[in-house]
Every structure is written in C-alpha cells, then in structure tokens.
Backbone as CSV, one residue per row, in Angstrom:
resi,resn,N_x,N_y,N_z,CA_x,CA_y,CA_z,C_x,C_y,C_z
1,MET,-10.750,31.972,45.893,-10.428,30.944,46.841,-11.235,29.682,46.589
2,ARG,-12.420,29.896,46.069,-13.325,28.774,45.861,-12.731,27.749,44.897
3,TYR,-12.063,28.213,43.842,-11.512,27.316,42.833,-10.029,27.022,43.051
4,CYS,-9.458,27.539,44.086,-8.024,27.395,44.335,-7.620,25.931,44.493
5,LYS,-8.402,25.162,45.254,-8.087,23.739,45.449,-8.174,22.977,44.128
6,GLN,-9.162,23.280,43.315,-9.325,22.595,42.032,-8.178,22.932,41.083
7,ILE,-7.782,24.175,41.059,-6.673,24.592,40.194,-5.378,23.939,40.647
8,LEU,-5.136,23.893,41.946,-3.939,23.234,42.467,-3.945,21.737,42.157
9,PHE,-5.107,21.108,42.260,-5.208,19.682,41.945,-4.901,19.418,40.469
10,ILE,-5.445,20.228,39.586,-5.187,20.075,38.145,-3.720,20.326,37.841
11,ALA,-3.134,21.342,38.458,-1.707,21.623,38.248,-0.849,20.467,38.746
12,PHE,-1.218,19.881,39.880,-0.487,18.740,40.426,-0.576,17.538,39.480
13,CYS,-1.758,17.291,38.919,-1.935,16.174,37.970,-1.116,16.388,36.704
14,CYS,-1.006,17.624,36.275,-0.240,17.921,35.059,1.241,17.621,35.232
15,LEU,1.729,17.662,36.453,3.134,17.333,36.700,3.448,15.882,36.340
16,PHE,2.473,14.999,36.487,2.698,13.568,36.289,2.143,13.045,34.969
17,ILE,1.641,13.920,34.150,1.038,13.472,32.892,2.067,12.839,31.956
18,ASN,3.294,13.316,31.957,4.327,12.746,31.094,4.749,11.354,31.526
19,THR,4.643,11.035,32.797,5.031,9.698,33.256,4.015,8.652,32.840
20,ALA,2.796,9.050,32.570,1.774,8.099,32.145,1.910,7.747,30.670
21,CYS,2.555,8.584,29.898,2.726,8.348,28.463,4.102,7.749,28.210
22,PRO,4.156,6.625,27.502,5.471,6.055,27.190,6.214,6.936,26.187
23,ASN,7.521,6.867,26.240,8.322,7.606,25.265,8.184,6.947,23.903
24,VAL,7.960,7.730,22.904,7.834,7.235,21.542,9.066,7.680,20.769
25,ASN,9.781,6.705,20.241,10.950,7.025,19.426,10.496,7.236,17.995
26,THR,10.851,8.335,17.433,10.484,8.661,16.071,11.748,8.861,15.255
27,ALA,11.766,8.231,14.103,12.896,8.406,13.186,12.350,8.910,11.858
28,PHE,13.097,9.751,11.205,12.716,10.287,9.906,13.706,9.765,8.872
29,TYR,13.176,9.256,7.766,14.021,8.720,6.704,13.765,9.505,5.432
30,SER,14.811,9.647,4.651,14.705,10.420,3.416,15.460,9.701,2.306
31,ILE,15.575,10.373,1.189,16.310,9.829,0.050,17.757,9.556,0.442
32,GLU,18.324,10.402,1.279,19.713,10.218,1.715,19.900,8.924,2.502
33,ASP,18.823,8.425,3.121,18.888,7.182,3.890,18.595,5.950,3.037
34,GLY,18.252,6.148,1.761,18.001,5.027,0.870,16.583,4.901,0.363
35,LEU,15.670,5.741,0.817,14.302,5.741,0.311,14.331,6.184,-1.149
36,SER,13.555,5.502,-2.007,13.643,5.784,-3.444,13.130,7.167,-3.821
37,GLN,12.176,7.682,-3.054,11.584,8.969,-3.391,10.881,9.523,-2.171
38,SER,10.737,10.817,-2.076,10.170,11.416,-0.864,8.645,11.495,-0.867
39,ASN,7.996,11.313,-2.014,6.534,11.317,-2.068,6.023,9.911,-1.786
40,ILE,5.434,9.715,-0.615,4.947,8.396,-0.205,3.450,8.325,-0.456
41,ASN,3.039,7.304,-1.224,1.630,7.117,-1.553,0.929,6.152,-0.610
42,CYS,1.643,5.136,-0.100,1.010,4.130,0.741,2.047,3.445,1.621
43,LEU,1.563,2.884,2.732,2.393,2.147,3.681,1.697,0.840,4.020
44,HIS,2.493,-0.209,4.275,1.929,-1.488,4.710,2.965,-2.212,5.559
45,ILE,2.564,-2.704,6.720,3.432,-3.552,7.539,2.957,-4.979,7.340
46,ASP,3.859,-5.859,6.849,3.456,-7.235,6.569,3.562,-8.103,7.822
47,THR,3.184,-9.367,7.686,3.164,-10.283,8.824,4.559,-10.627,9.329
48,ARG,5.591,-10.357,8.560,6.971,-10.598,8.989,7.589,-9.363,9.649
49,GLY,6.855,-8.260,9.652,7.329,-7.048,10.311,8.028,-6.058,9.404
50,PHE,8.106,-6.344,8.107,8.707,-5.389,7.176,7.726,-4.246,6.912
51,LEU,8.270,-3.060,6.758,7.475,-1.903,6.365,7.648,-1.720,4.865
52,TRP,6.546,-1.772,4.134,6.553,-1.580,2.683,6.052,-0.170,2.407
53,ILE,6.795,0.535,1.577,6.499,1.934,1.282,6.344,2.084,-0.228
54,GLY,5.179,2.546,-0.649,4.934,2.791,-2.063,5.170,4.248,-2.388
55,THR,6.039,4.503,-3.346,6.356,5.870,-3.749,6.064,6.042,-5.237
56,GLN,6.376,7.206,-5.752,6.233,7.468,-7.182,7.438,6.958,-7.960
57,ASP,8.408,6.382,-7.253,9.600,5.844,-7.911,9.981,4.484,-7.337
58,GLY,8.992,3.618,-7.140,9.293,2.255,-6.747,8.699,1.833,-5.420
59,LEU,8.826,0.528,-5.181,8.377,-0.108,-3.951,9.587,-0.269,-3.045
60,ASN,9.482,0.182,-1.811,10.587,0.140,-0.856,10.234,-0.804,0.282
61,ARG,11.175,-1.678,0.653,11.003,-2.530,1.831,12.001,-2.073,2.889
62,PHE,11.489,-1.744,4.060,12.347,-1.300,5.164,12.344,-2.372,6.239
63,ASP,13.538,-2.831,6.624,13.663,-3.894,7.623,14.053,-3.382,9.004
64,GLY,14.044,-2.090,9.189,14.454,-1.500,10.452,15.870,-0.966,10.409
65,TYR,16.625,-1.392,9.393,18.017,-0.958,9.249,18.262,-0.235,7.928
66,GLY,17.663,-0.744,6.865,17.890,-0.161,5.550,16.754,-0.476,4.595
67,PHE,16.868,0.073,3.396,15.835,-0.059,2.379,16.290,-0.979,1.260
68,LYS,15.350,-1.769,0.752,15.543,-2.494,-0.497,14.491,-1.942,-1.448
69,ILE,14.925,-1.560,-2.646,14.024,-0.909,-3.597,13.721,-1.857,-4.749
70,TYR,12.438,-1.979,-5.067,11.979,-2.754,-6.217,11.480,-1.760,-7.257
71,ARG,12.081,-1.828,-8.453,11.680,-0.938,-9.544,11.405,-1.751,-10.801
72,ASN,10.683,-1.116,-11.721,10.438,-1.716,-13.027,11.742,-1.823,-13.800
73,GLN,11.980,-3.000,-14.341,13.104,-3.243,-15.247,12.478,-3.568,-16.602
74,PRO,12.550,-2.680,-17.574,11.823,-2.851,-18.834,12.061,-4.190,-19.537
75,LEU,13.225,-4.766,-19.419,13.516,-6.026,-20.106,13.251,-7.251,-19.237
76,ASP,12.741,-7.064,-18.028,12.503,-8.169,-17.100,11.012,-8.268,-16.788
77,SER,10.356,-9.302,-17.305,8.919,-9.473,-17.072,8.613,-9.898,-15.637
78,ASN,9.636,-10.265,-14.865,9.443,-10.616,-13.456,9.656,-9.427,-12.519
79,SER,9.779,-8.231,-13.098,9.867,-7.023,-12.269,8.483,-6.387,-12.203
80,ILE,8.329,-5.443,-11.314,7.043,-4.770,-11.146,6.701,-4.000,-12.428
81,SER,5.402,-3.898,-12.743,4.983,-3.328,-14.027,5.228,-1.827,-14.143
82,ASN,5.278,-1.117,-13.016,5.426,0.336,-13.052,5.978,0.811,-11.719
83,ASN,6.688,1.921,-11.724,7.299,2.436,-10.499,6.366,3.284,-9.644
84,TYR,5.251,3.714,-10.199,4.313,4.544,-9.435,3.401,3.612,-8.633
85,ILE,3.704,3.451,-7.346,2.978,2.528,-6.478,1.836,3.284,-5.805
86,ARG,0.627,2.750,-5.950,-0.548,3.411,-5.395,-1.090,2.730,-4.136
87,CYS,-0.986,1.386,-4.049,-1.559,0.680,-2.908,-0.883,-0.676,-2.725
88,ILE,-0.904,-1.179,-1.494,-0.265,-2.447,-1.142,-1.204,-3.205,-0.212
89,GLU,-1.340,-4.505,-0.444,-2.131,-5.370,0.432,-1.462,-6.734,0.487
90,GLU,-1.718,-7.490,1.543,-1.107,-8.804,1.743,-2.193,-9.870,1.764
91,ASP,-1.923,-11.027,1.129,-2.892,-12.116,1.166,-2.569,-13.075,2.317
92,ALA,-3.372,-14.128,2.456,-3.214,-15.079,3.560,-1.895,-15.837,3.494
93,ARG,-1.305,-15.955,2.326,-0.027,-16.665,2.166,1.182,-15.754,2.413
94,GLY,0.934,-14.487,2.639,2.025,-13.550,2.878,2.535,-12.873,1.625
95,ASN,1.933,-13.175,0.472,2.329,-12.501,-0.765,1.733,-11.097,-0.786
96,LEU,2.442,-10.202,-1.427,1.975,-8.820,-1.512,1.320,-8.569,-2.856
97,TRP,0.267,-7.797,-2.831,-0.435,-7.355,-4.031,-0.236,-5.857,-4.109
98,ILE,0.274,-5.417,-5.239,0.655,-4.020,-5.398,-0.104,-3.415,-6.567
99,GLY,-0.793,-2.322,-6.308,-1.466,-1.578,-7.361,-0.563,-0.466,-7.855
100,THR,-0.390,-0.394,-9.181,0.481,0.612,-9.786,-0.298,1.403,-10.838
101,ASN,0.385,2.328,-11.471,-0.221,3.062,-12.579,-0.441,2.172,-13.797
102,TYR,0.232,1.024,-13.874,0.040,0.085,-14.980,-0.458,-1.247,-14.485
103,GLY,-1.373,-1.254,-13.534,-2.057,-2.474,-13.168,-1.652,-3.107,-11.856
104,LEU,-2.128,-4.340,-11.699,-1.962,-5.112,-10.475,-0.773,-6.050,-10.603
105,ASN,0.005,-6.169,-9.521,1.178,-7.037,-9.476,1.136,-7.862,-8.203
106,LYS,1.649,-9.079,-8.288,1.800,-9.935,-7.112,3.286,-10.129,-6.866
107,LEU,3.734,-9.870,-5.634,5.116,-10.151,-5.248,5.113,-11.445,-4.457
108,ASP,5.707,-12.492,-5.043,5.850,-13.771,-4.356,6.973,-13.617,-3.338
109,ILE,6.637,-13.697,-2.080,7.609,-13.461,-1.015,8.698,-14.531,-1.007
110,GLU,8.366,-15.755,-1.389,9.356,-16.842,-1.387,10.424,-16.638,-2.460
111,THR,10.015,-16.235,-3.658,10.958,-16.121,-4.775,11.456,-14.697,-4.997
112,GLY,10.695,-13.716,-4.520,11.052,-12.321,-4.764,10.708,-11.855,-6.166
113,LEU,9.911,-12.650,-6.895,9.544,-12.309,-8.271,8.135,-11.729,-8.329
114,PHE,7.949,-10.834,-9.270,6.651,-10.222,-9.490,5.917,-10.947,-10.607
115,THR,4.603,-11.032,-10.462,3.724,-11.509,-11.524,2.800,-10.361,-11.876
116,ARG,2.766,-10.028,-13.148,1.868,-8.969,-13.620,0.529,-9.612,-13.946
117,ILE,-0.528,-9.070,-13.386,-1.853,-9.671,-13.508,-2.587,-9.039,-14.687
118,TYR,-3.072,-9.913,-15.558,-3.844,-9.475,-16.717,-5.313,-9.739,-16.475
119,ARG,-6.127,-8.914,-17.046,-7.570,-9.029,-16.871,-8.074,-10.324,-17.472
120,SER,-8.863,-11.071,-16.677,-9.382,-12.349,-17.142,-10.786,-12.244,-17.718
121,VAL,-11.357,-11.061,-17.681,-12.660,-10.832,-18.297,-12.407,-10.122,-19.618
122,PRO,-12.919,-10.652,-20.739,-12.520,-10.144,-22.045,-12.897,-8.704,-22.359
123,ASP,-13.907,-8.131,-21.718,-14.282,-6.767,-22.093,-13.286,-5.751,-21.543
124,SER,-12.950,-4.800,-22.313,-12.085,-3.647,-22.008,-10.639,-3.993,-21.692
125,GLY,-10.137,-5.072,-22.253,-8.695,-5.298,-22.255,-8.066,-5.696,-20.947
126,SER,-6.805,-5.383,-20.829,-5.963,-5.865,-19.745,-6.061,-4.996,-18.505
127,MET,-6.106,-5.655,-17.349,-6.048,-4.919,-16.094,-4.686,-4.254,-15.953
128,LEU,-3.700,-4.813,-16.649,-2.354,-4.262,-16.585,-2.315,-2.838,-17.133
129,SER,-3.229,-2.515,-18.036,-3.224,-1.177,-18.618,-3.988,-0.167,-17.767
130,GLN,-4.612,-0.608,-16.691,-5.412,0.282,-15.863,-4.680,0.635,-14.571
131,GLN,-4.855,1.850,-14.125,-4.334,2.231,-12.811,-5.140,1.502,-11.746
132,VAL,-4.452,0.843,-10.829,-5.121,0.251,-9.674,-4.969,1.256,-8.540
133,LEU,-6.077,1.889,-8.196,-6.050,3.011,-7.266,-6.111,2.589,-5.807
134,SER,-6.814,1.476,-5.521,-6.885,1.011,-4.133,-7.210,-0.471,-4.089
135,LEU,-6.775,-1.109,-2.999,-6.995,-2.533,-2.744,-7.554,-2.698,-1.342
136,VAL,-8.508,-3.621,-1.194,-9.042,-3.958,0.120,-9.065,-5.473,0.226
137,LYS,-8.451,-6.005,1.280,-8.453,-7.447,1.519,-9.807,-7.836,2.097
138,LEU,-10.433,-8.833,1.470,-11.709,-9.337,1.949,-11.499,-10.704,2.584
139,HIS,-12.548,-11.264,3.133,-12.479,-12.583,3.764,-12.043,-13.641,2.747
140,GLY,-11.208,-14.544,3.191,-10.765,-15.627,2.315,-9.687,-15.169,1.362
141,ASN,-9.859,-15.536,0.123,-8.829,-15.292,-0.891,-9.241,-14.214,-1.888
142,LYS,-9.940,-13.221,-1.428,-10.457,-12.201,-2.342,-9.922,-10.814,-1.994
143,LEU,-9.755,-10.034,-3.050,-9.402,-8.622,-2.927,-10.448,-7.813,-3.673
144,LEU,-10.763,-6.675,-3.138,-11.602,-5.721,-3.846,-10.665,-4.651,-4.359
145,LEU,-10.696,-4.413,-5.660,-9.799,-3.402,-6.192,-10.549,-2.389,-7.031
146,LYS,-10.056,-1.174,-6.951,-10.646,-0.074,-7.711,-9.632,0.379,-8.742
147,THR,-10.053,0.360,-9.994,-9.237,0.900,-11.073,-9.859,2.234,-11.486
148,GLN,-9.276,2.863,-12.491,-9.884,4.121,-12.921,-11.180,3.884,-13.684
149,LEU,-11.452,2.626,-14.072,-12.654,2.336,-14.853,-13.703,1.516,-14.119
150,SER,-13.315,0.807,-13.047,-14.269,-0.107,-12.425,-13.857,-0.477,-11.006
151,ILE,-14.778,-1.169,-10.343,-14.491,-1.831,-9.075,-14.588,-3.323,-9.360
152,GLU,-13.564,-4.080,-8.960,-13.464,-5.498,-9.302,-13.327,-6.345,-8.045
153,LEU,-13.906,-7.536,-8.099,-13.704,-8.553,-7.079,-12.698,-9.533,-7.657
154,PHE,-11.555,-9.678,-6.999,-10.437,-10.437,-7.546,-10.125,-11.624,-6.651
155,ASN,-10.042,-12.820,-7.253,-9.687,-14.041,-6.536,-8.185,-14.250,-6.660
156,VAL,-7.458,-14.258,-5.539,-5.999,-14.357,-5.589,-5.522,-15.759,-5.956
157,ASP,-6.370,-16.776,-5.808,-5.979,-18.138,-6.180,-6.147,-18.390,-7.674
158,SER,-7.308,-18.040,-8.199,-7.579,-18.297,-9.617,-7.112,-17.156,-10.516
159,LEU,-6.782,-16.011,-9.936,-6.412,-14.792,-10.669,-7.545,-14.316,-11.571
160,PHE,-8.768,-14.653,-11.200,-9.945,-14.254,-11.966,-10.568,-13.029,-11.309
161,SER,-10.938,-12.071,-12.130,-11.599,-10.877,-11.599,-13.006,-10.776,-12.158
162,GLU,-13.878,-10.276,-11.327,-15.266,-10.074,-11.718,-15.597,-8.608,-11.495
163,ARG,-16.082,-7.981,-12.528,-16.434,-6.566,-12.414,-17.673,-6.431,-11.541
164,VAL,-17.547,-5.663,-10.483,-18.659,-5.416,-9.578,-19.448,-4.201,-10.039
165,TRP,-18.713,-3.199,-10.483,-19.361,-1.965,-10.891,-18.466,-1.224,-11.859
166,ALA,-19.038,-0.804,-12.974,-18.302,0.022,-13.935,-18.480,1.481,-13.537
167,LEU,-17.376,2.179,-13.431,-17.437,3.591,-13.056,-17.797,4.422,-14.280
168,PRO,-18.702,5.368,-14.132,-19.094,6.184,-15.286,-17.953,7.083,-15.743
169,MET,-17.852,7.234,-17.035,-16.848,8.145,-17.601,-17.405,9.560,-17.499
170,ARG,-16.543,10.513,-17.217,-16.970,11.912,-17.124,-16.935,12.530,-18.515
171,THR,-18.074,12.934,-19.008,-18.136,13.547,-20.335,-17.620,14.979,-20.314
172,THR,-17.500,15.557,-19.140,-17.005,16.936,-19.054,-15.511,17.018,-19.327
173,ASP,-14.815,15.868,-19.345,-13.376,15.861,-19.596,-13.040,15.898,-21.083
174,LEU,-14.048,15.835,-21.947,-13.792,15.775,-23.389,-13.319,17.073,-23.940
C-alpha cells in the first residue's frame, strides 16, 4: 500500500508520454528507389537542404523526391575522380569537397562540375593518388584532411595543402 500511490502516478504519467513526443516520419530508401548502392559511407546535408550520400558506387544527391547520381566518367576530367566516396564537407561558398579512394574533389555547385585536386607540395606525388579518408571544416577557408599517408591542412581558395603530420607506415604489413 505504501508504494501504491507512486506506482499509480507513474502509470498515469506513462499514458501521456507519447503525446509529449512528436511523431517522426521515417522513410527507407534503397537501390530500387534510385540510390546508387546500399553501402553508405557518409552523409551530409548542405546549406540548400540537399542530402548528399556517399556510397561505394558514387555520390548521390537526394532532394526529398529523388536521387541524382554523380559517378566517375573515365573520359571526362570534370567528373569525380572515383566512385568510392569516403567523406563530404561543404565550404563557405556552398561548394562540396569530396574525399574518394583516388583523392580530393571539389564540386562547384554553380556549374555542377568537379575539379580533381592535385597535391601542391612536391614530396610524395599527387593527392589524387591518395585515399582521402576524412575531412573536417575549420574556421575560414581551411579543411583538415586525412589521407592514408598524412594529415593535411588544405586552403580551399589557393588549393594549397600543407602537411601537418606524416602517418607512420606499418612495417608489419610487409
């Protein structure tokens, strides 16, 4: 009897718990709905409200109704460098920066064209040949990016990268 009032009060509160939570509409999309591939590596919502989805088979833009897929076109240098999308970030101008298995790409939102970014520091070749594993937007016009070989500070205006730290190679993989 001692706890009867407390139990009744908790049971009464549980009756109204659903009214305090708004209904959340959830939709599931698959390849049948136009998604390029079911393995999703990254998601990004841009300032215009588009949902960008990075998969192992291209970059997908979802506008709430359907998908537009961006894939590598081997004969088109204005297409994305590789279909395996690892990370997506947006700069202050609204352009997207996409990390792939074959380097960093910039999607100019105005033209819809991709620019493949090459390493501007002469040691160890092109950034295009390196996997860009992650991107972090920093203050101003800078991105911090991690490749399989290094961590780089990248200026989106000058397209110049500065190596912050070289990652050690694992000798156990030999």
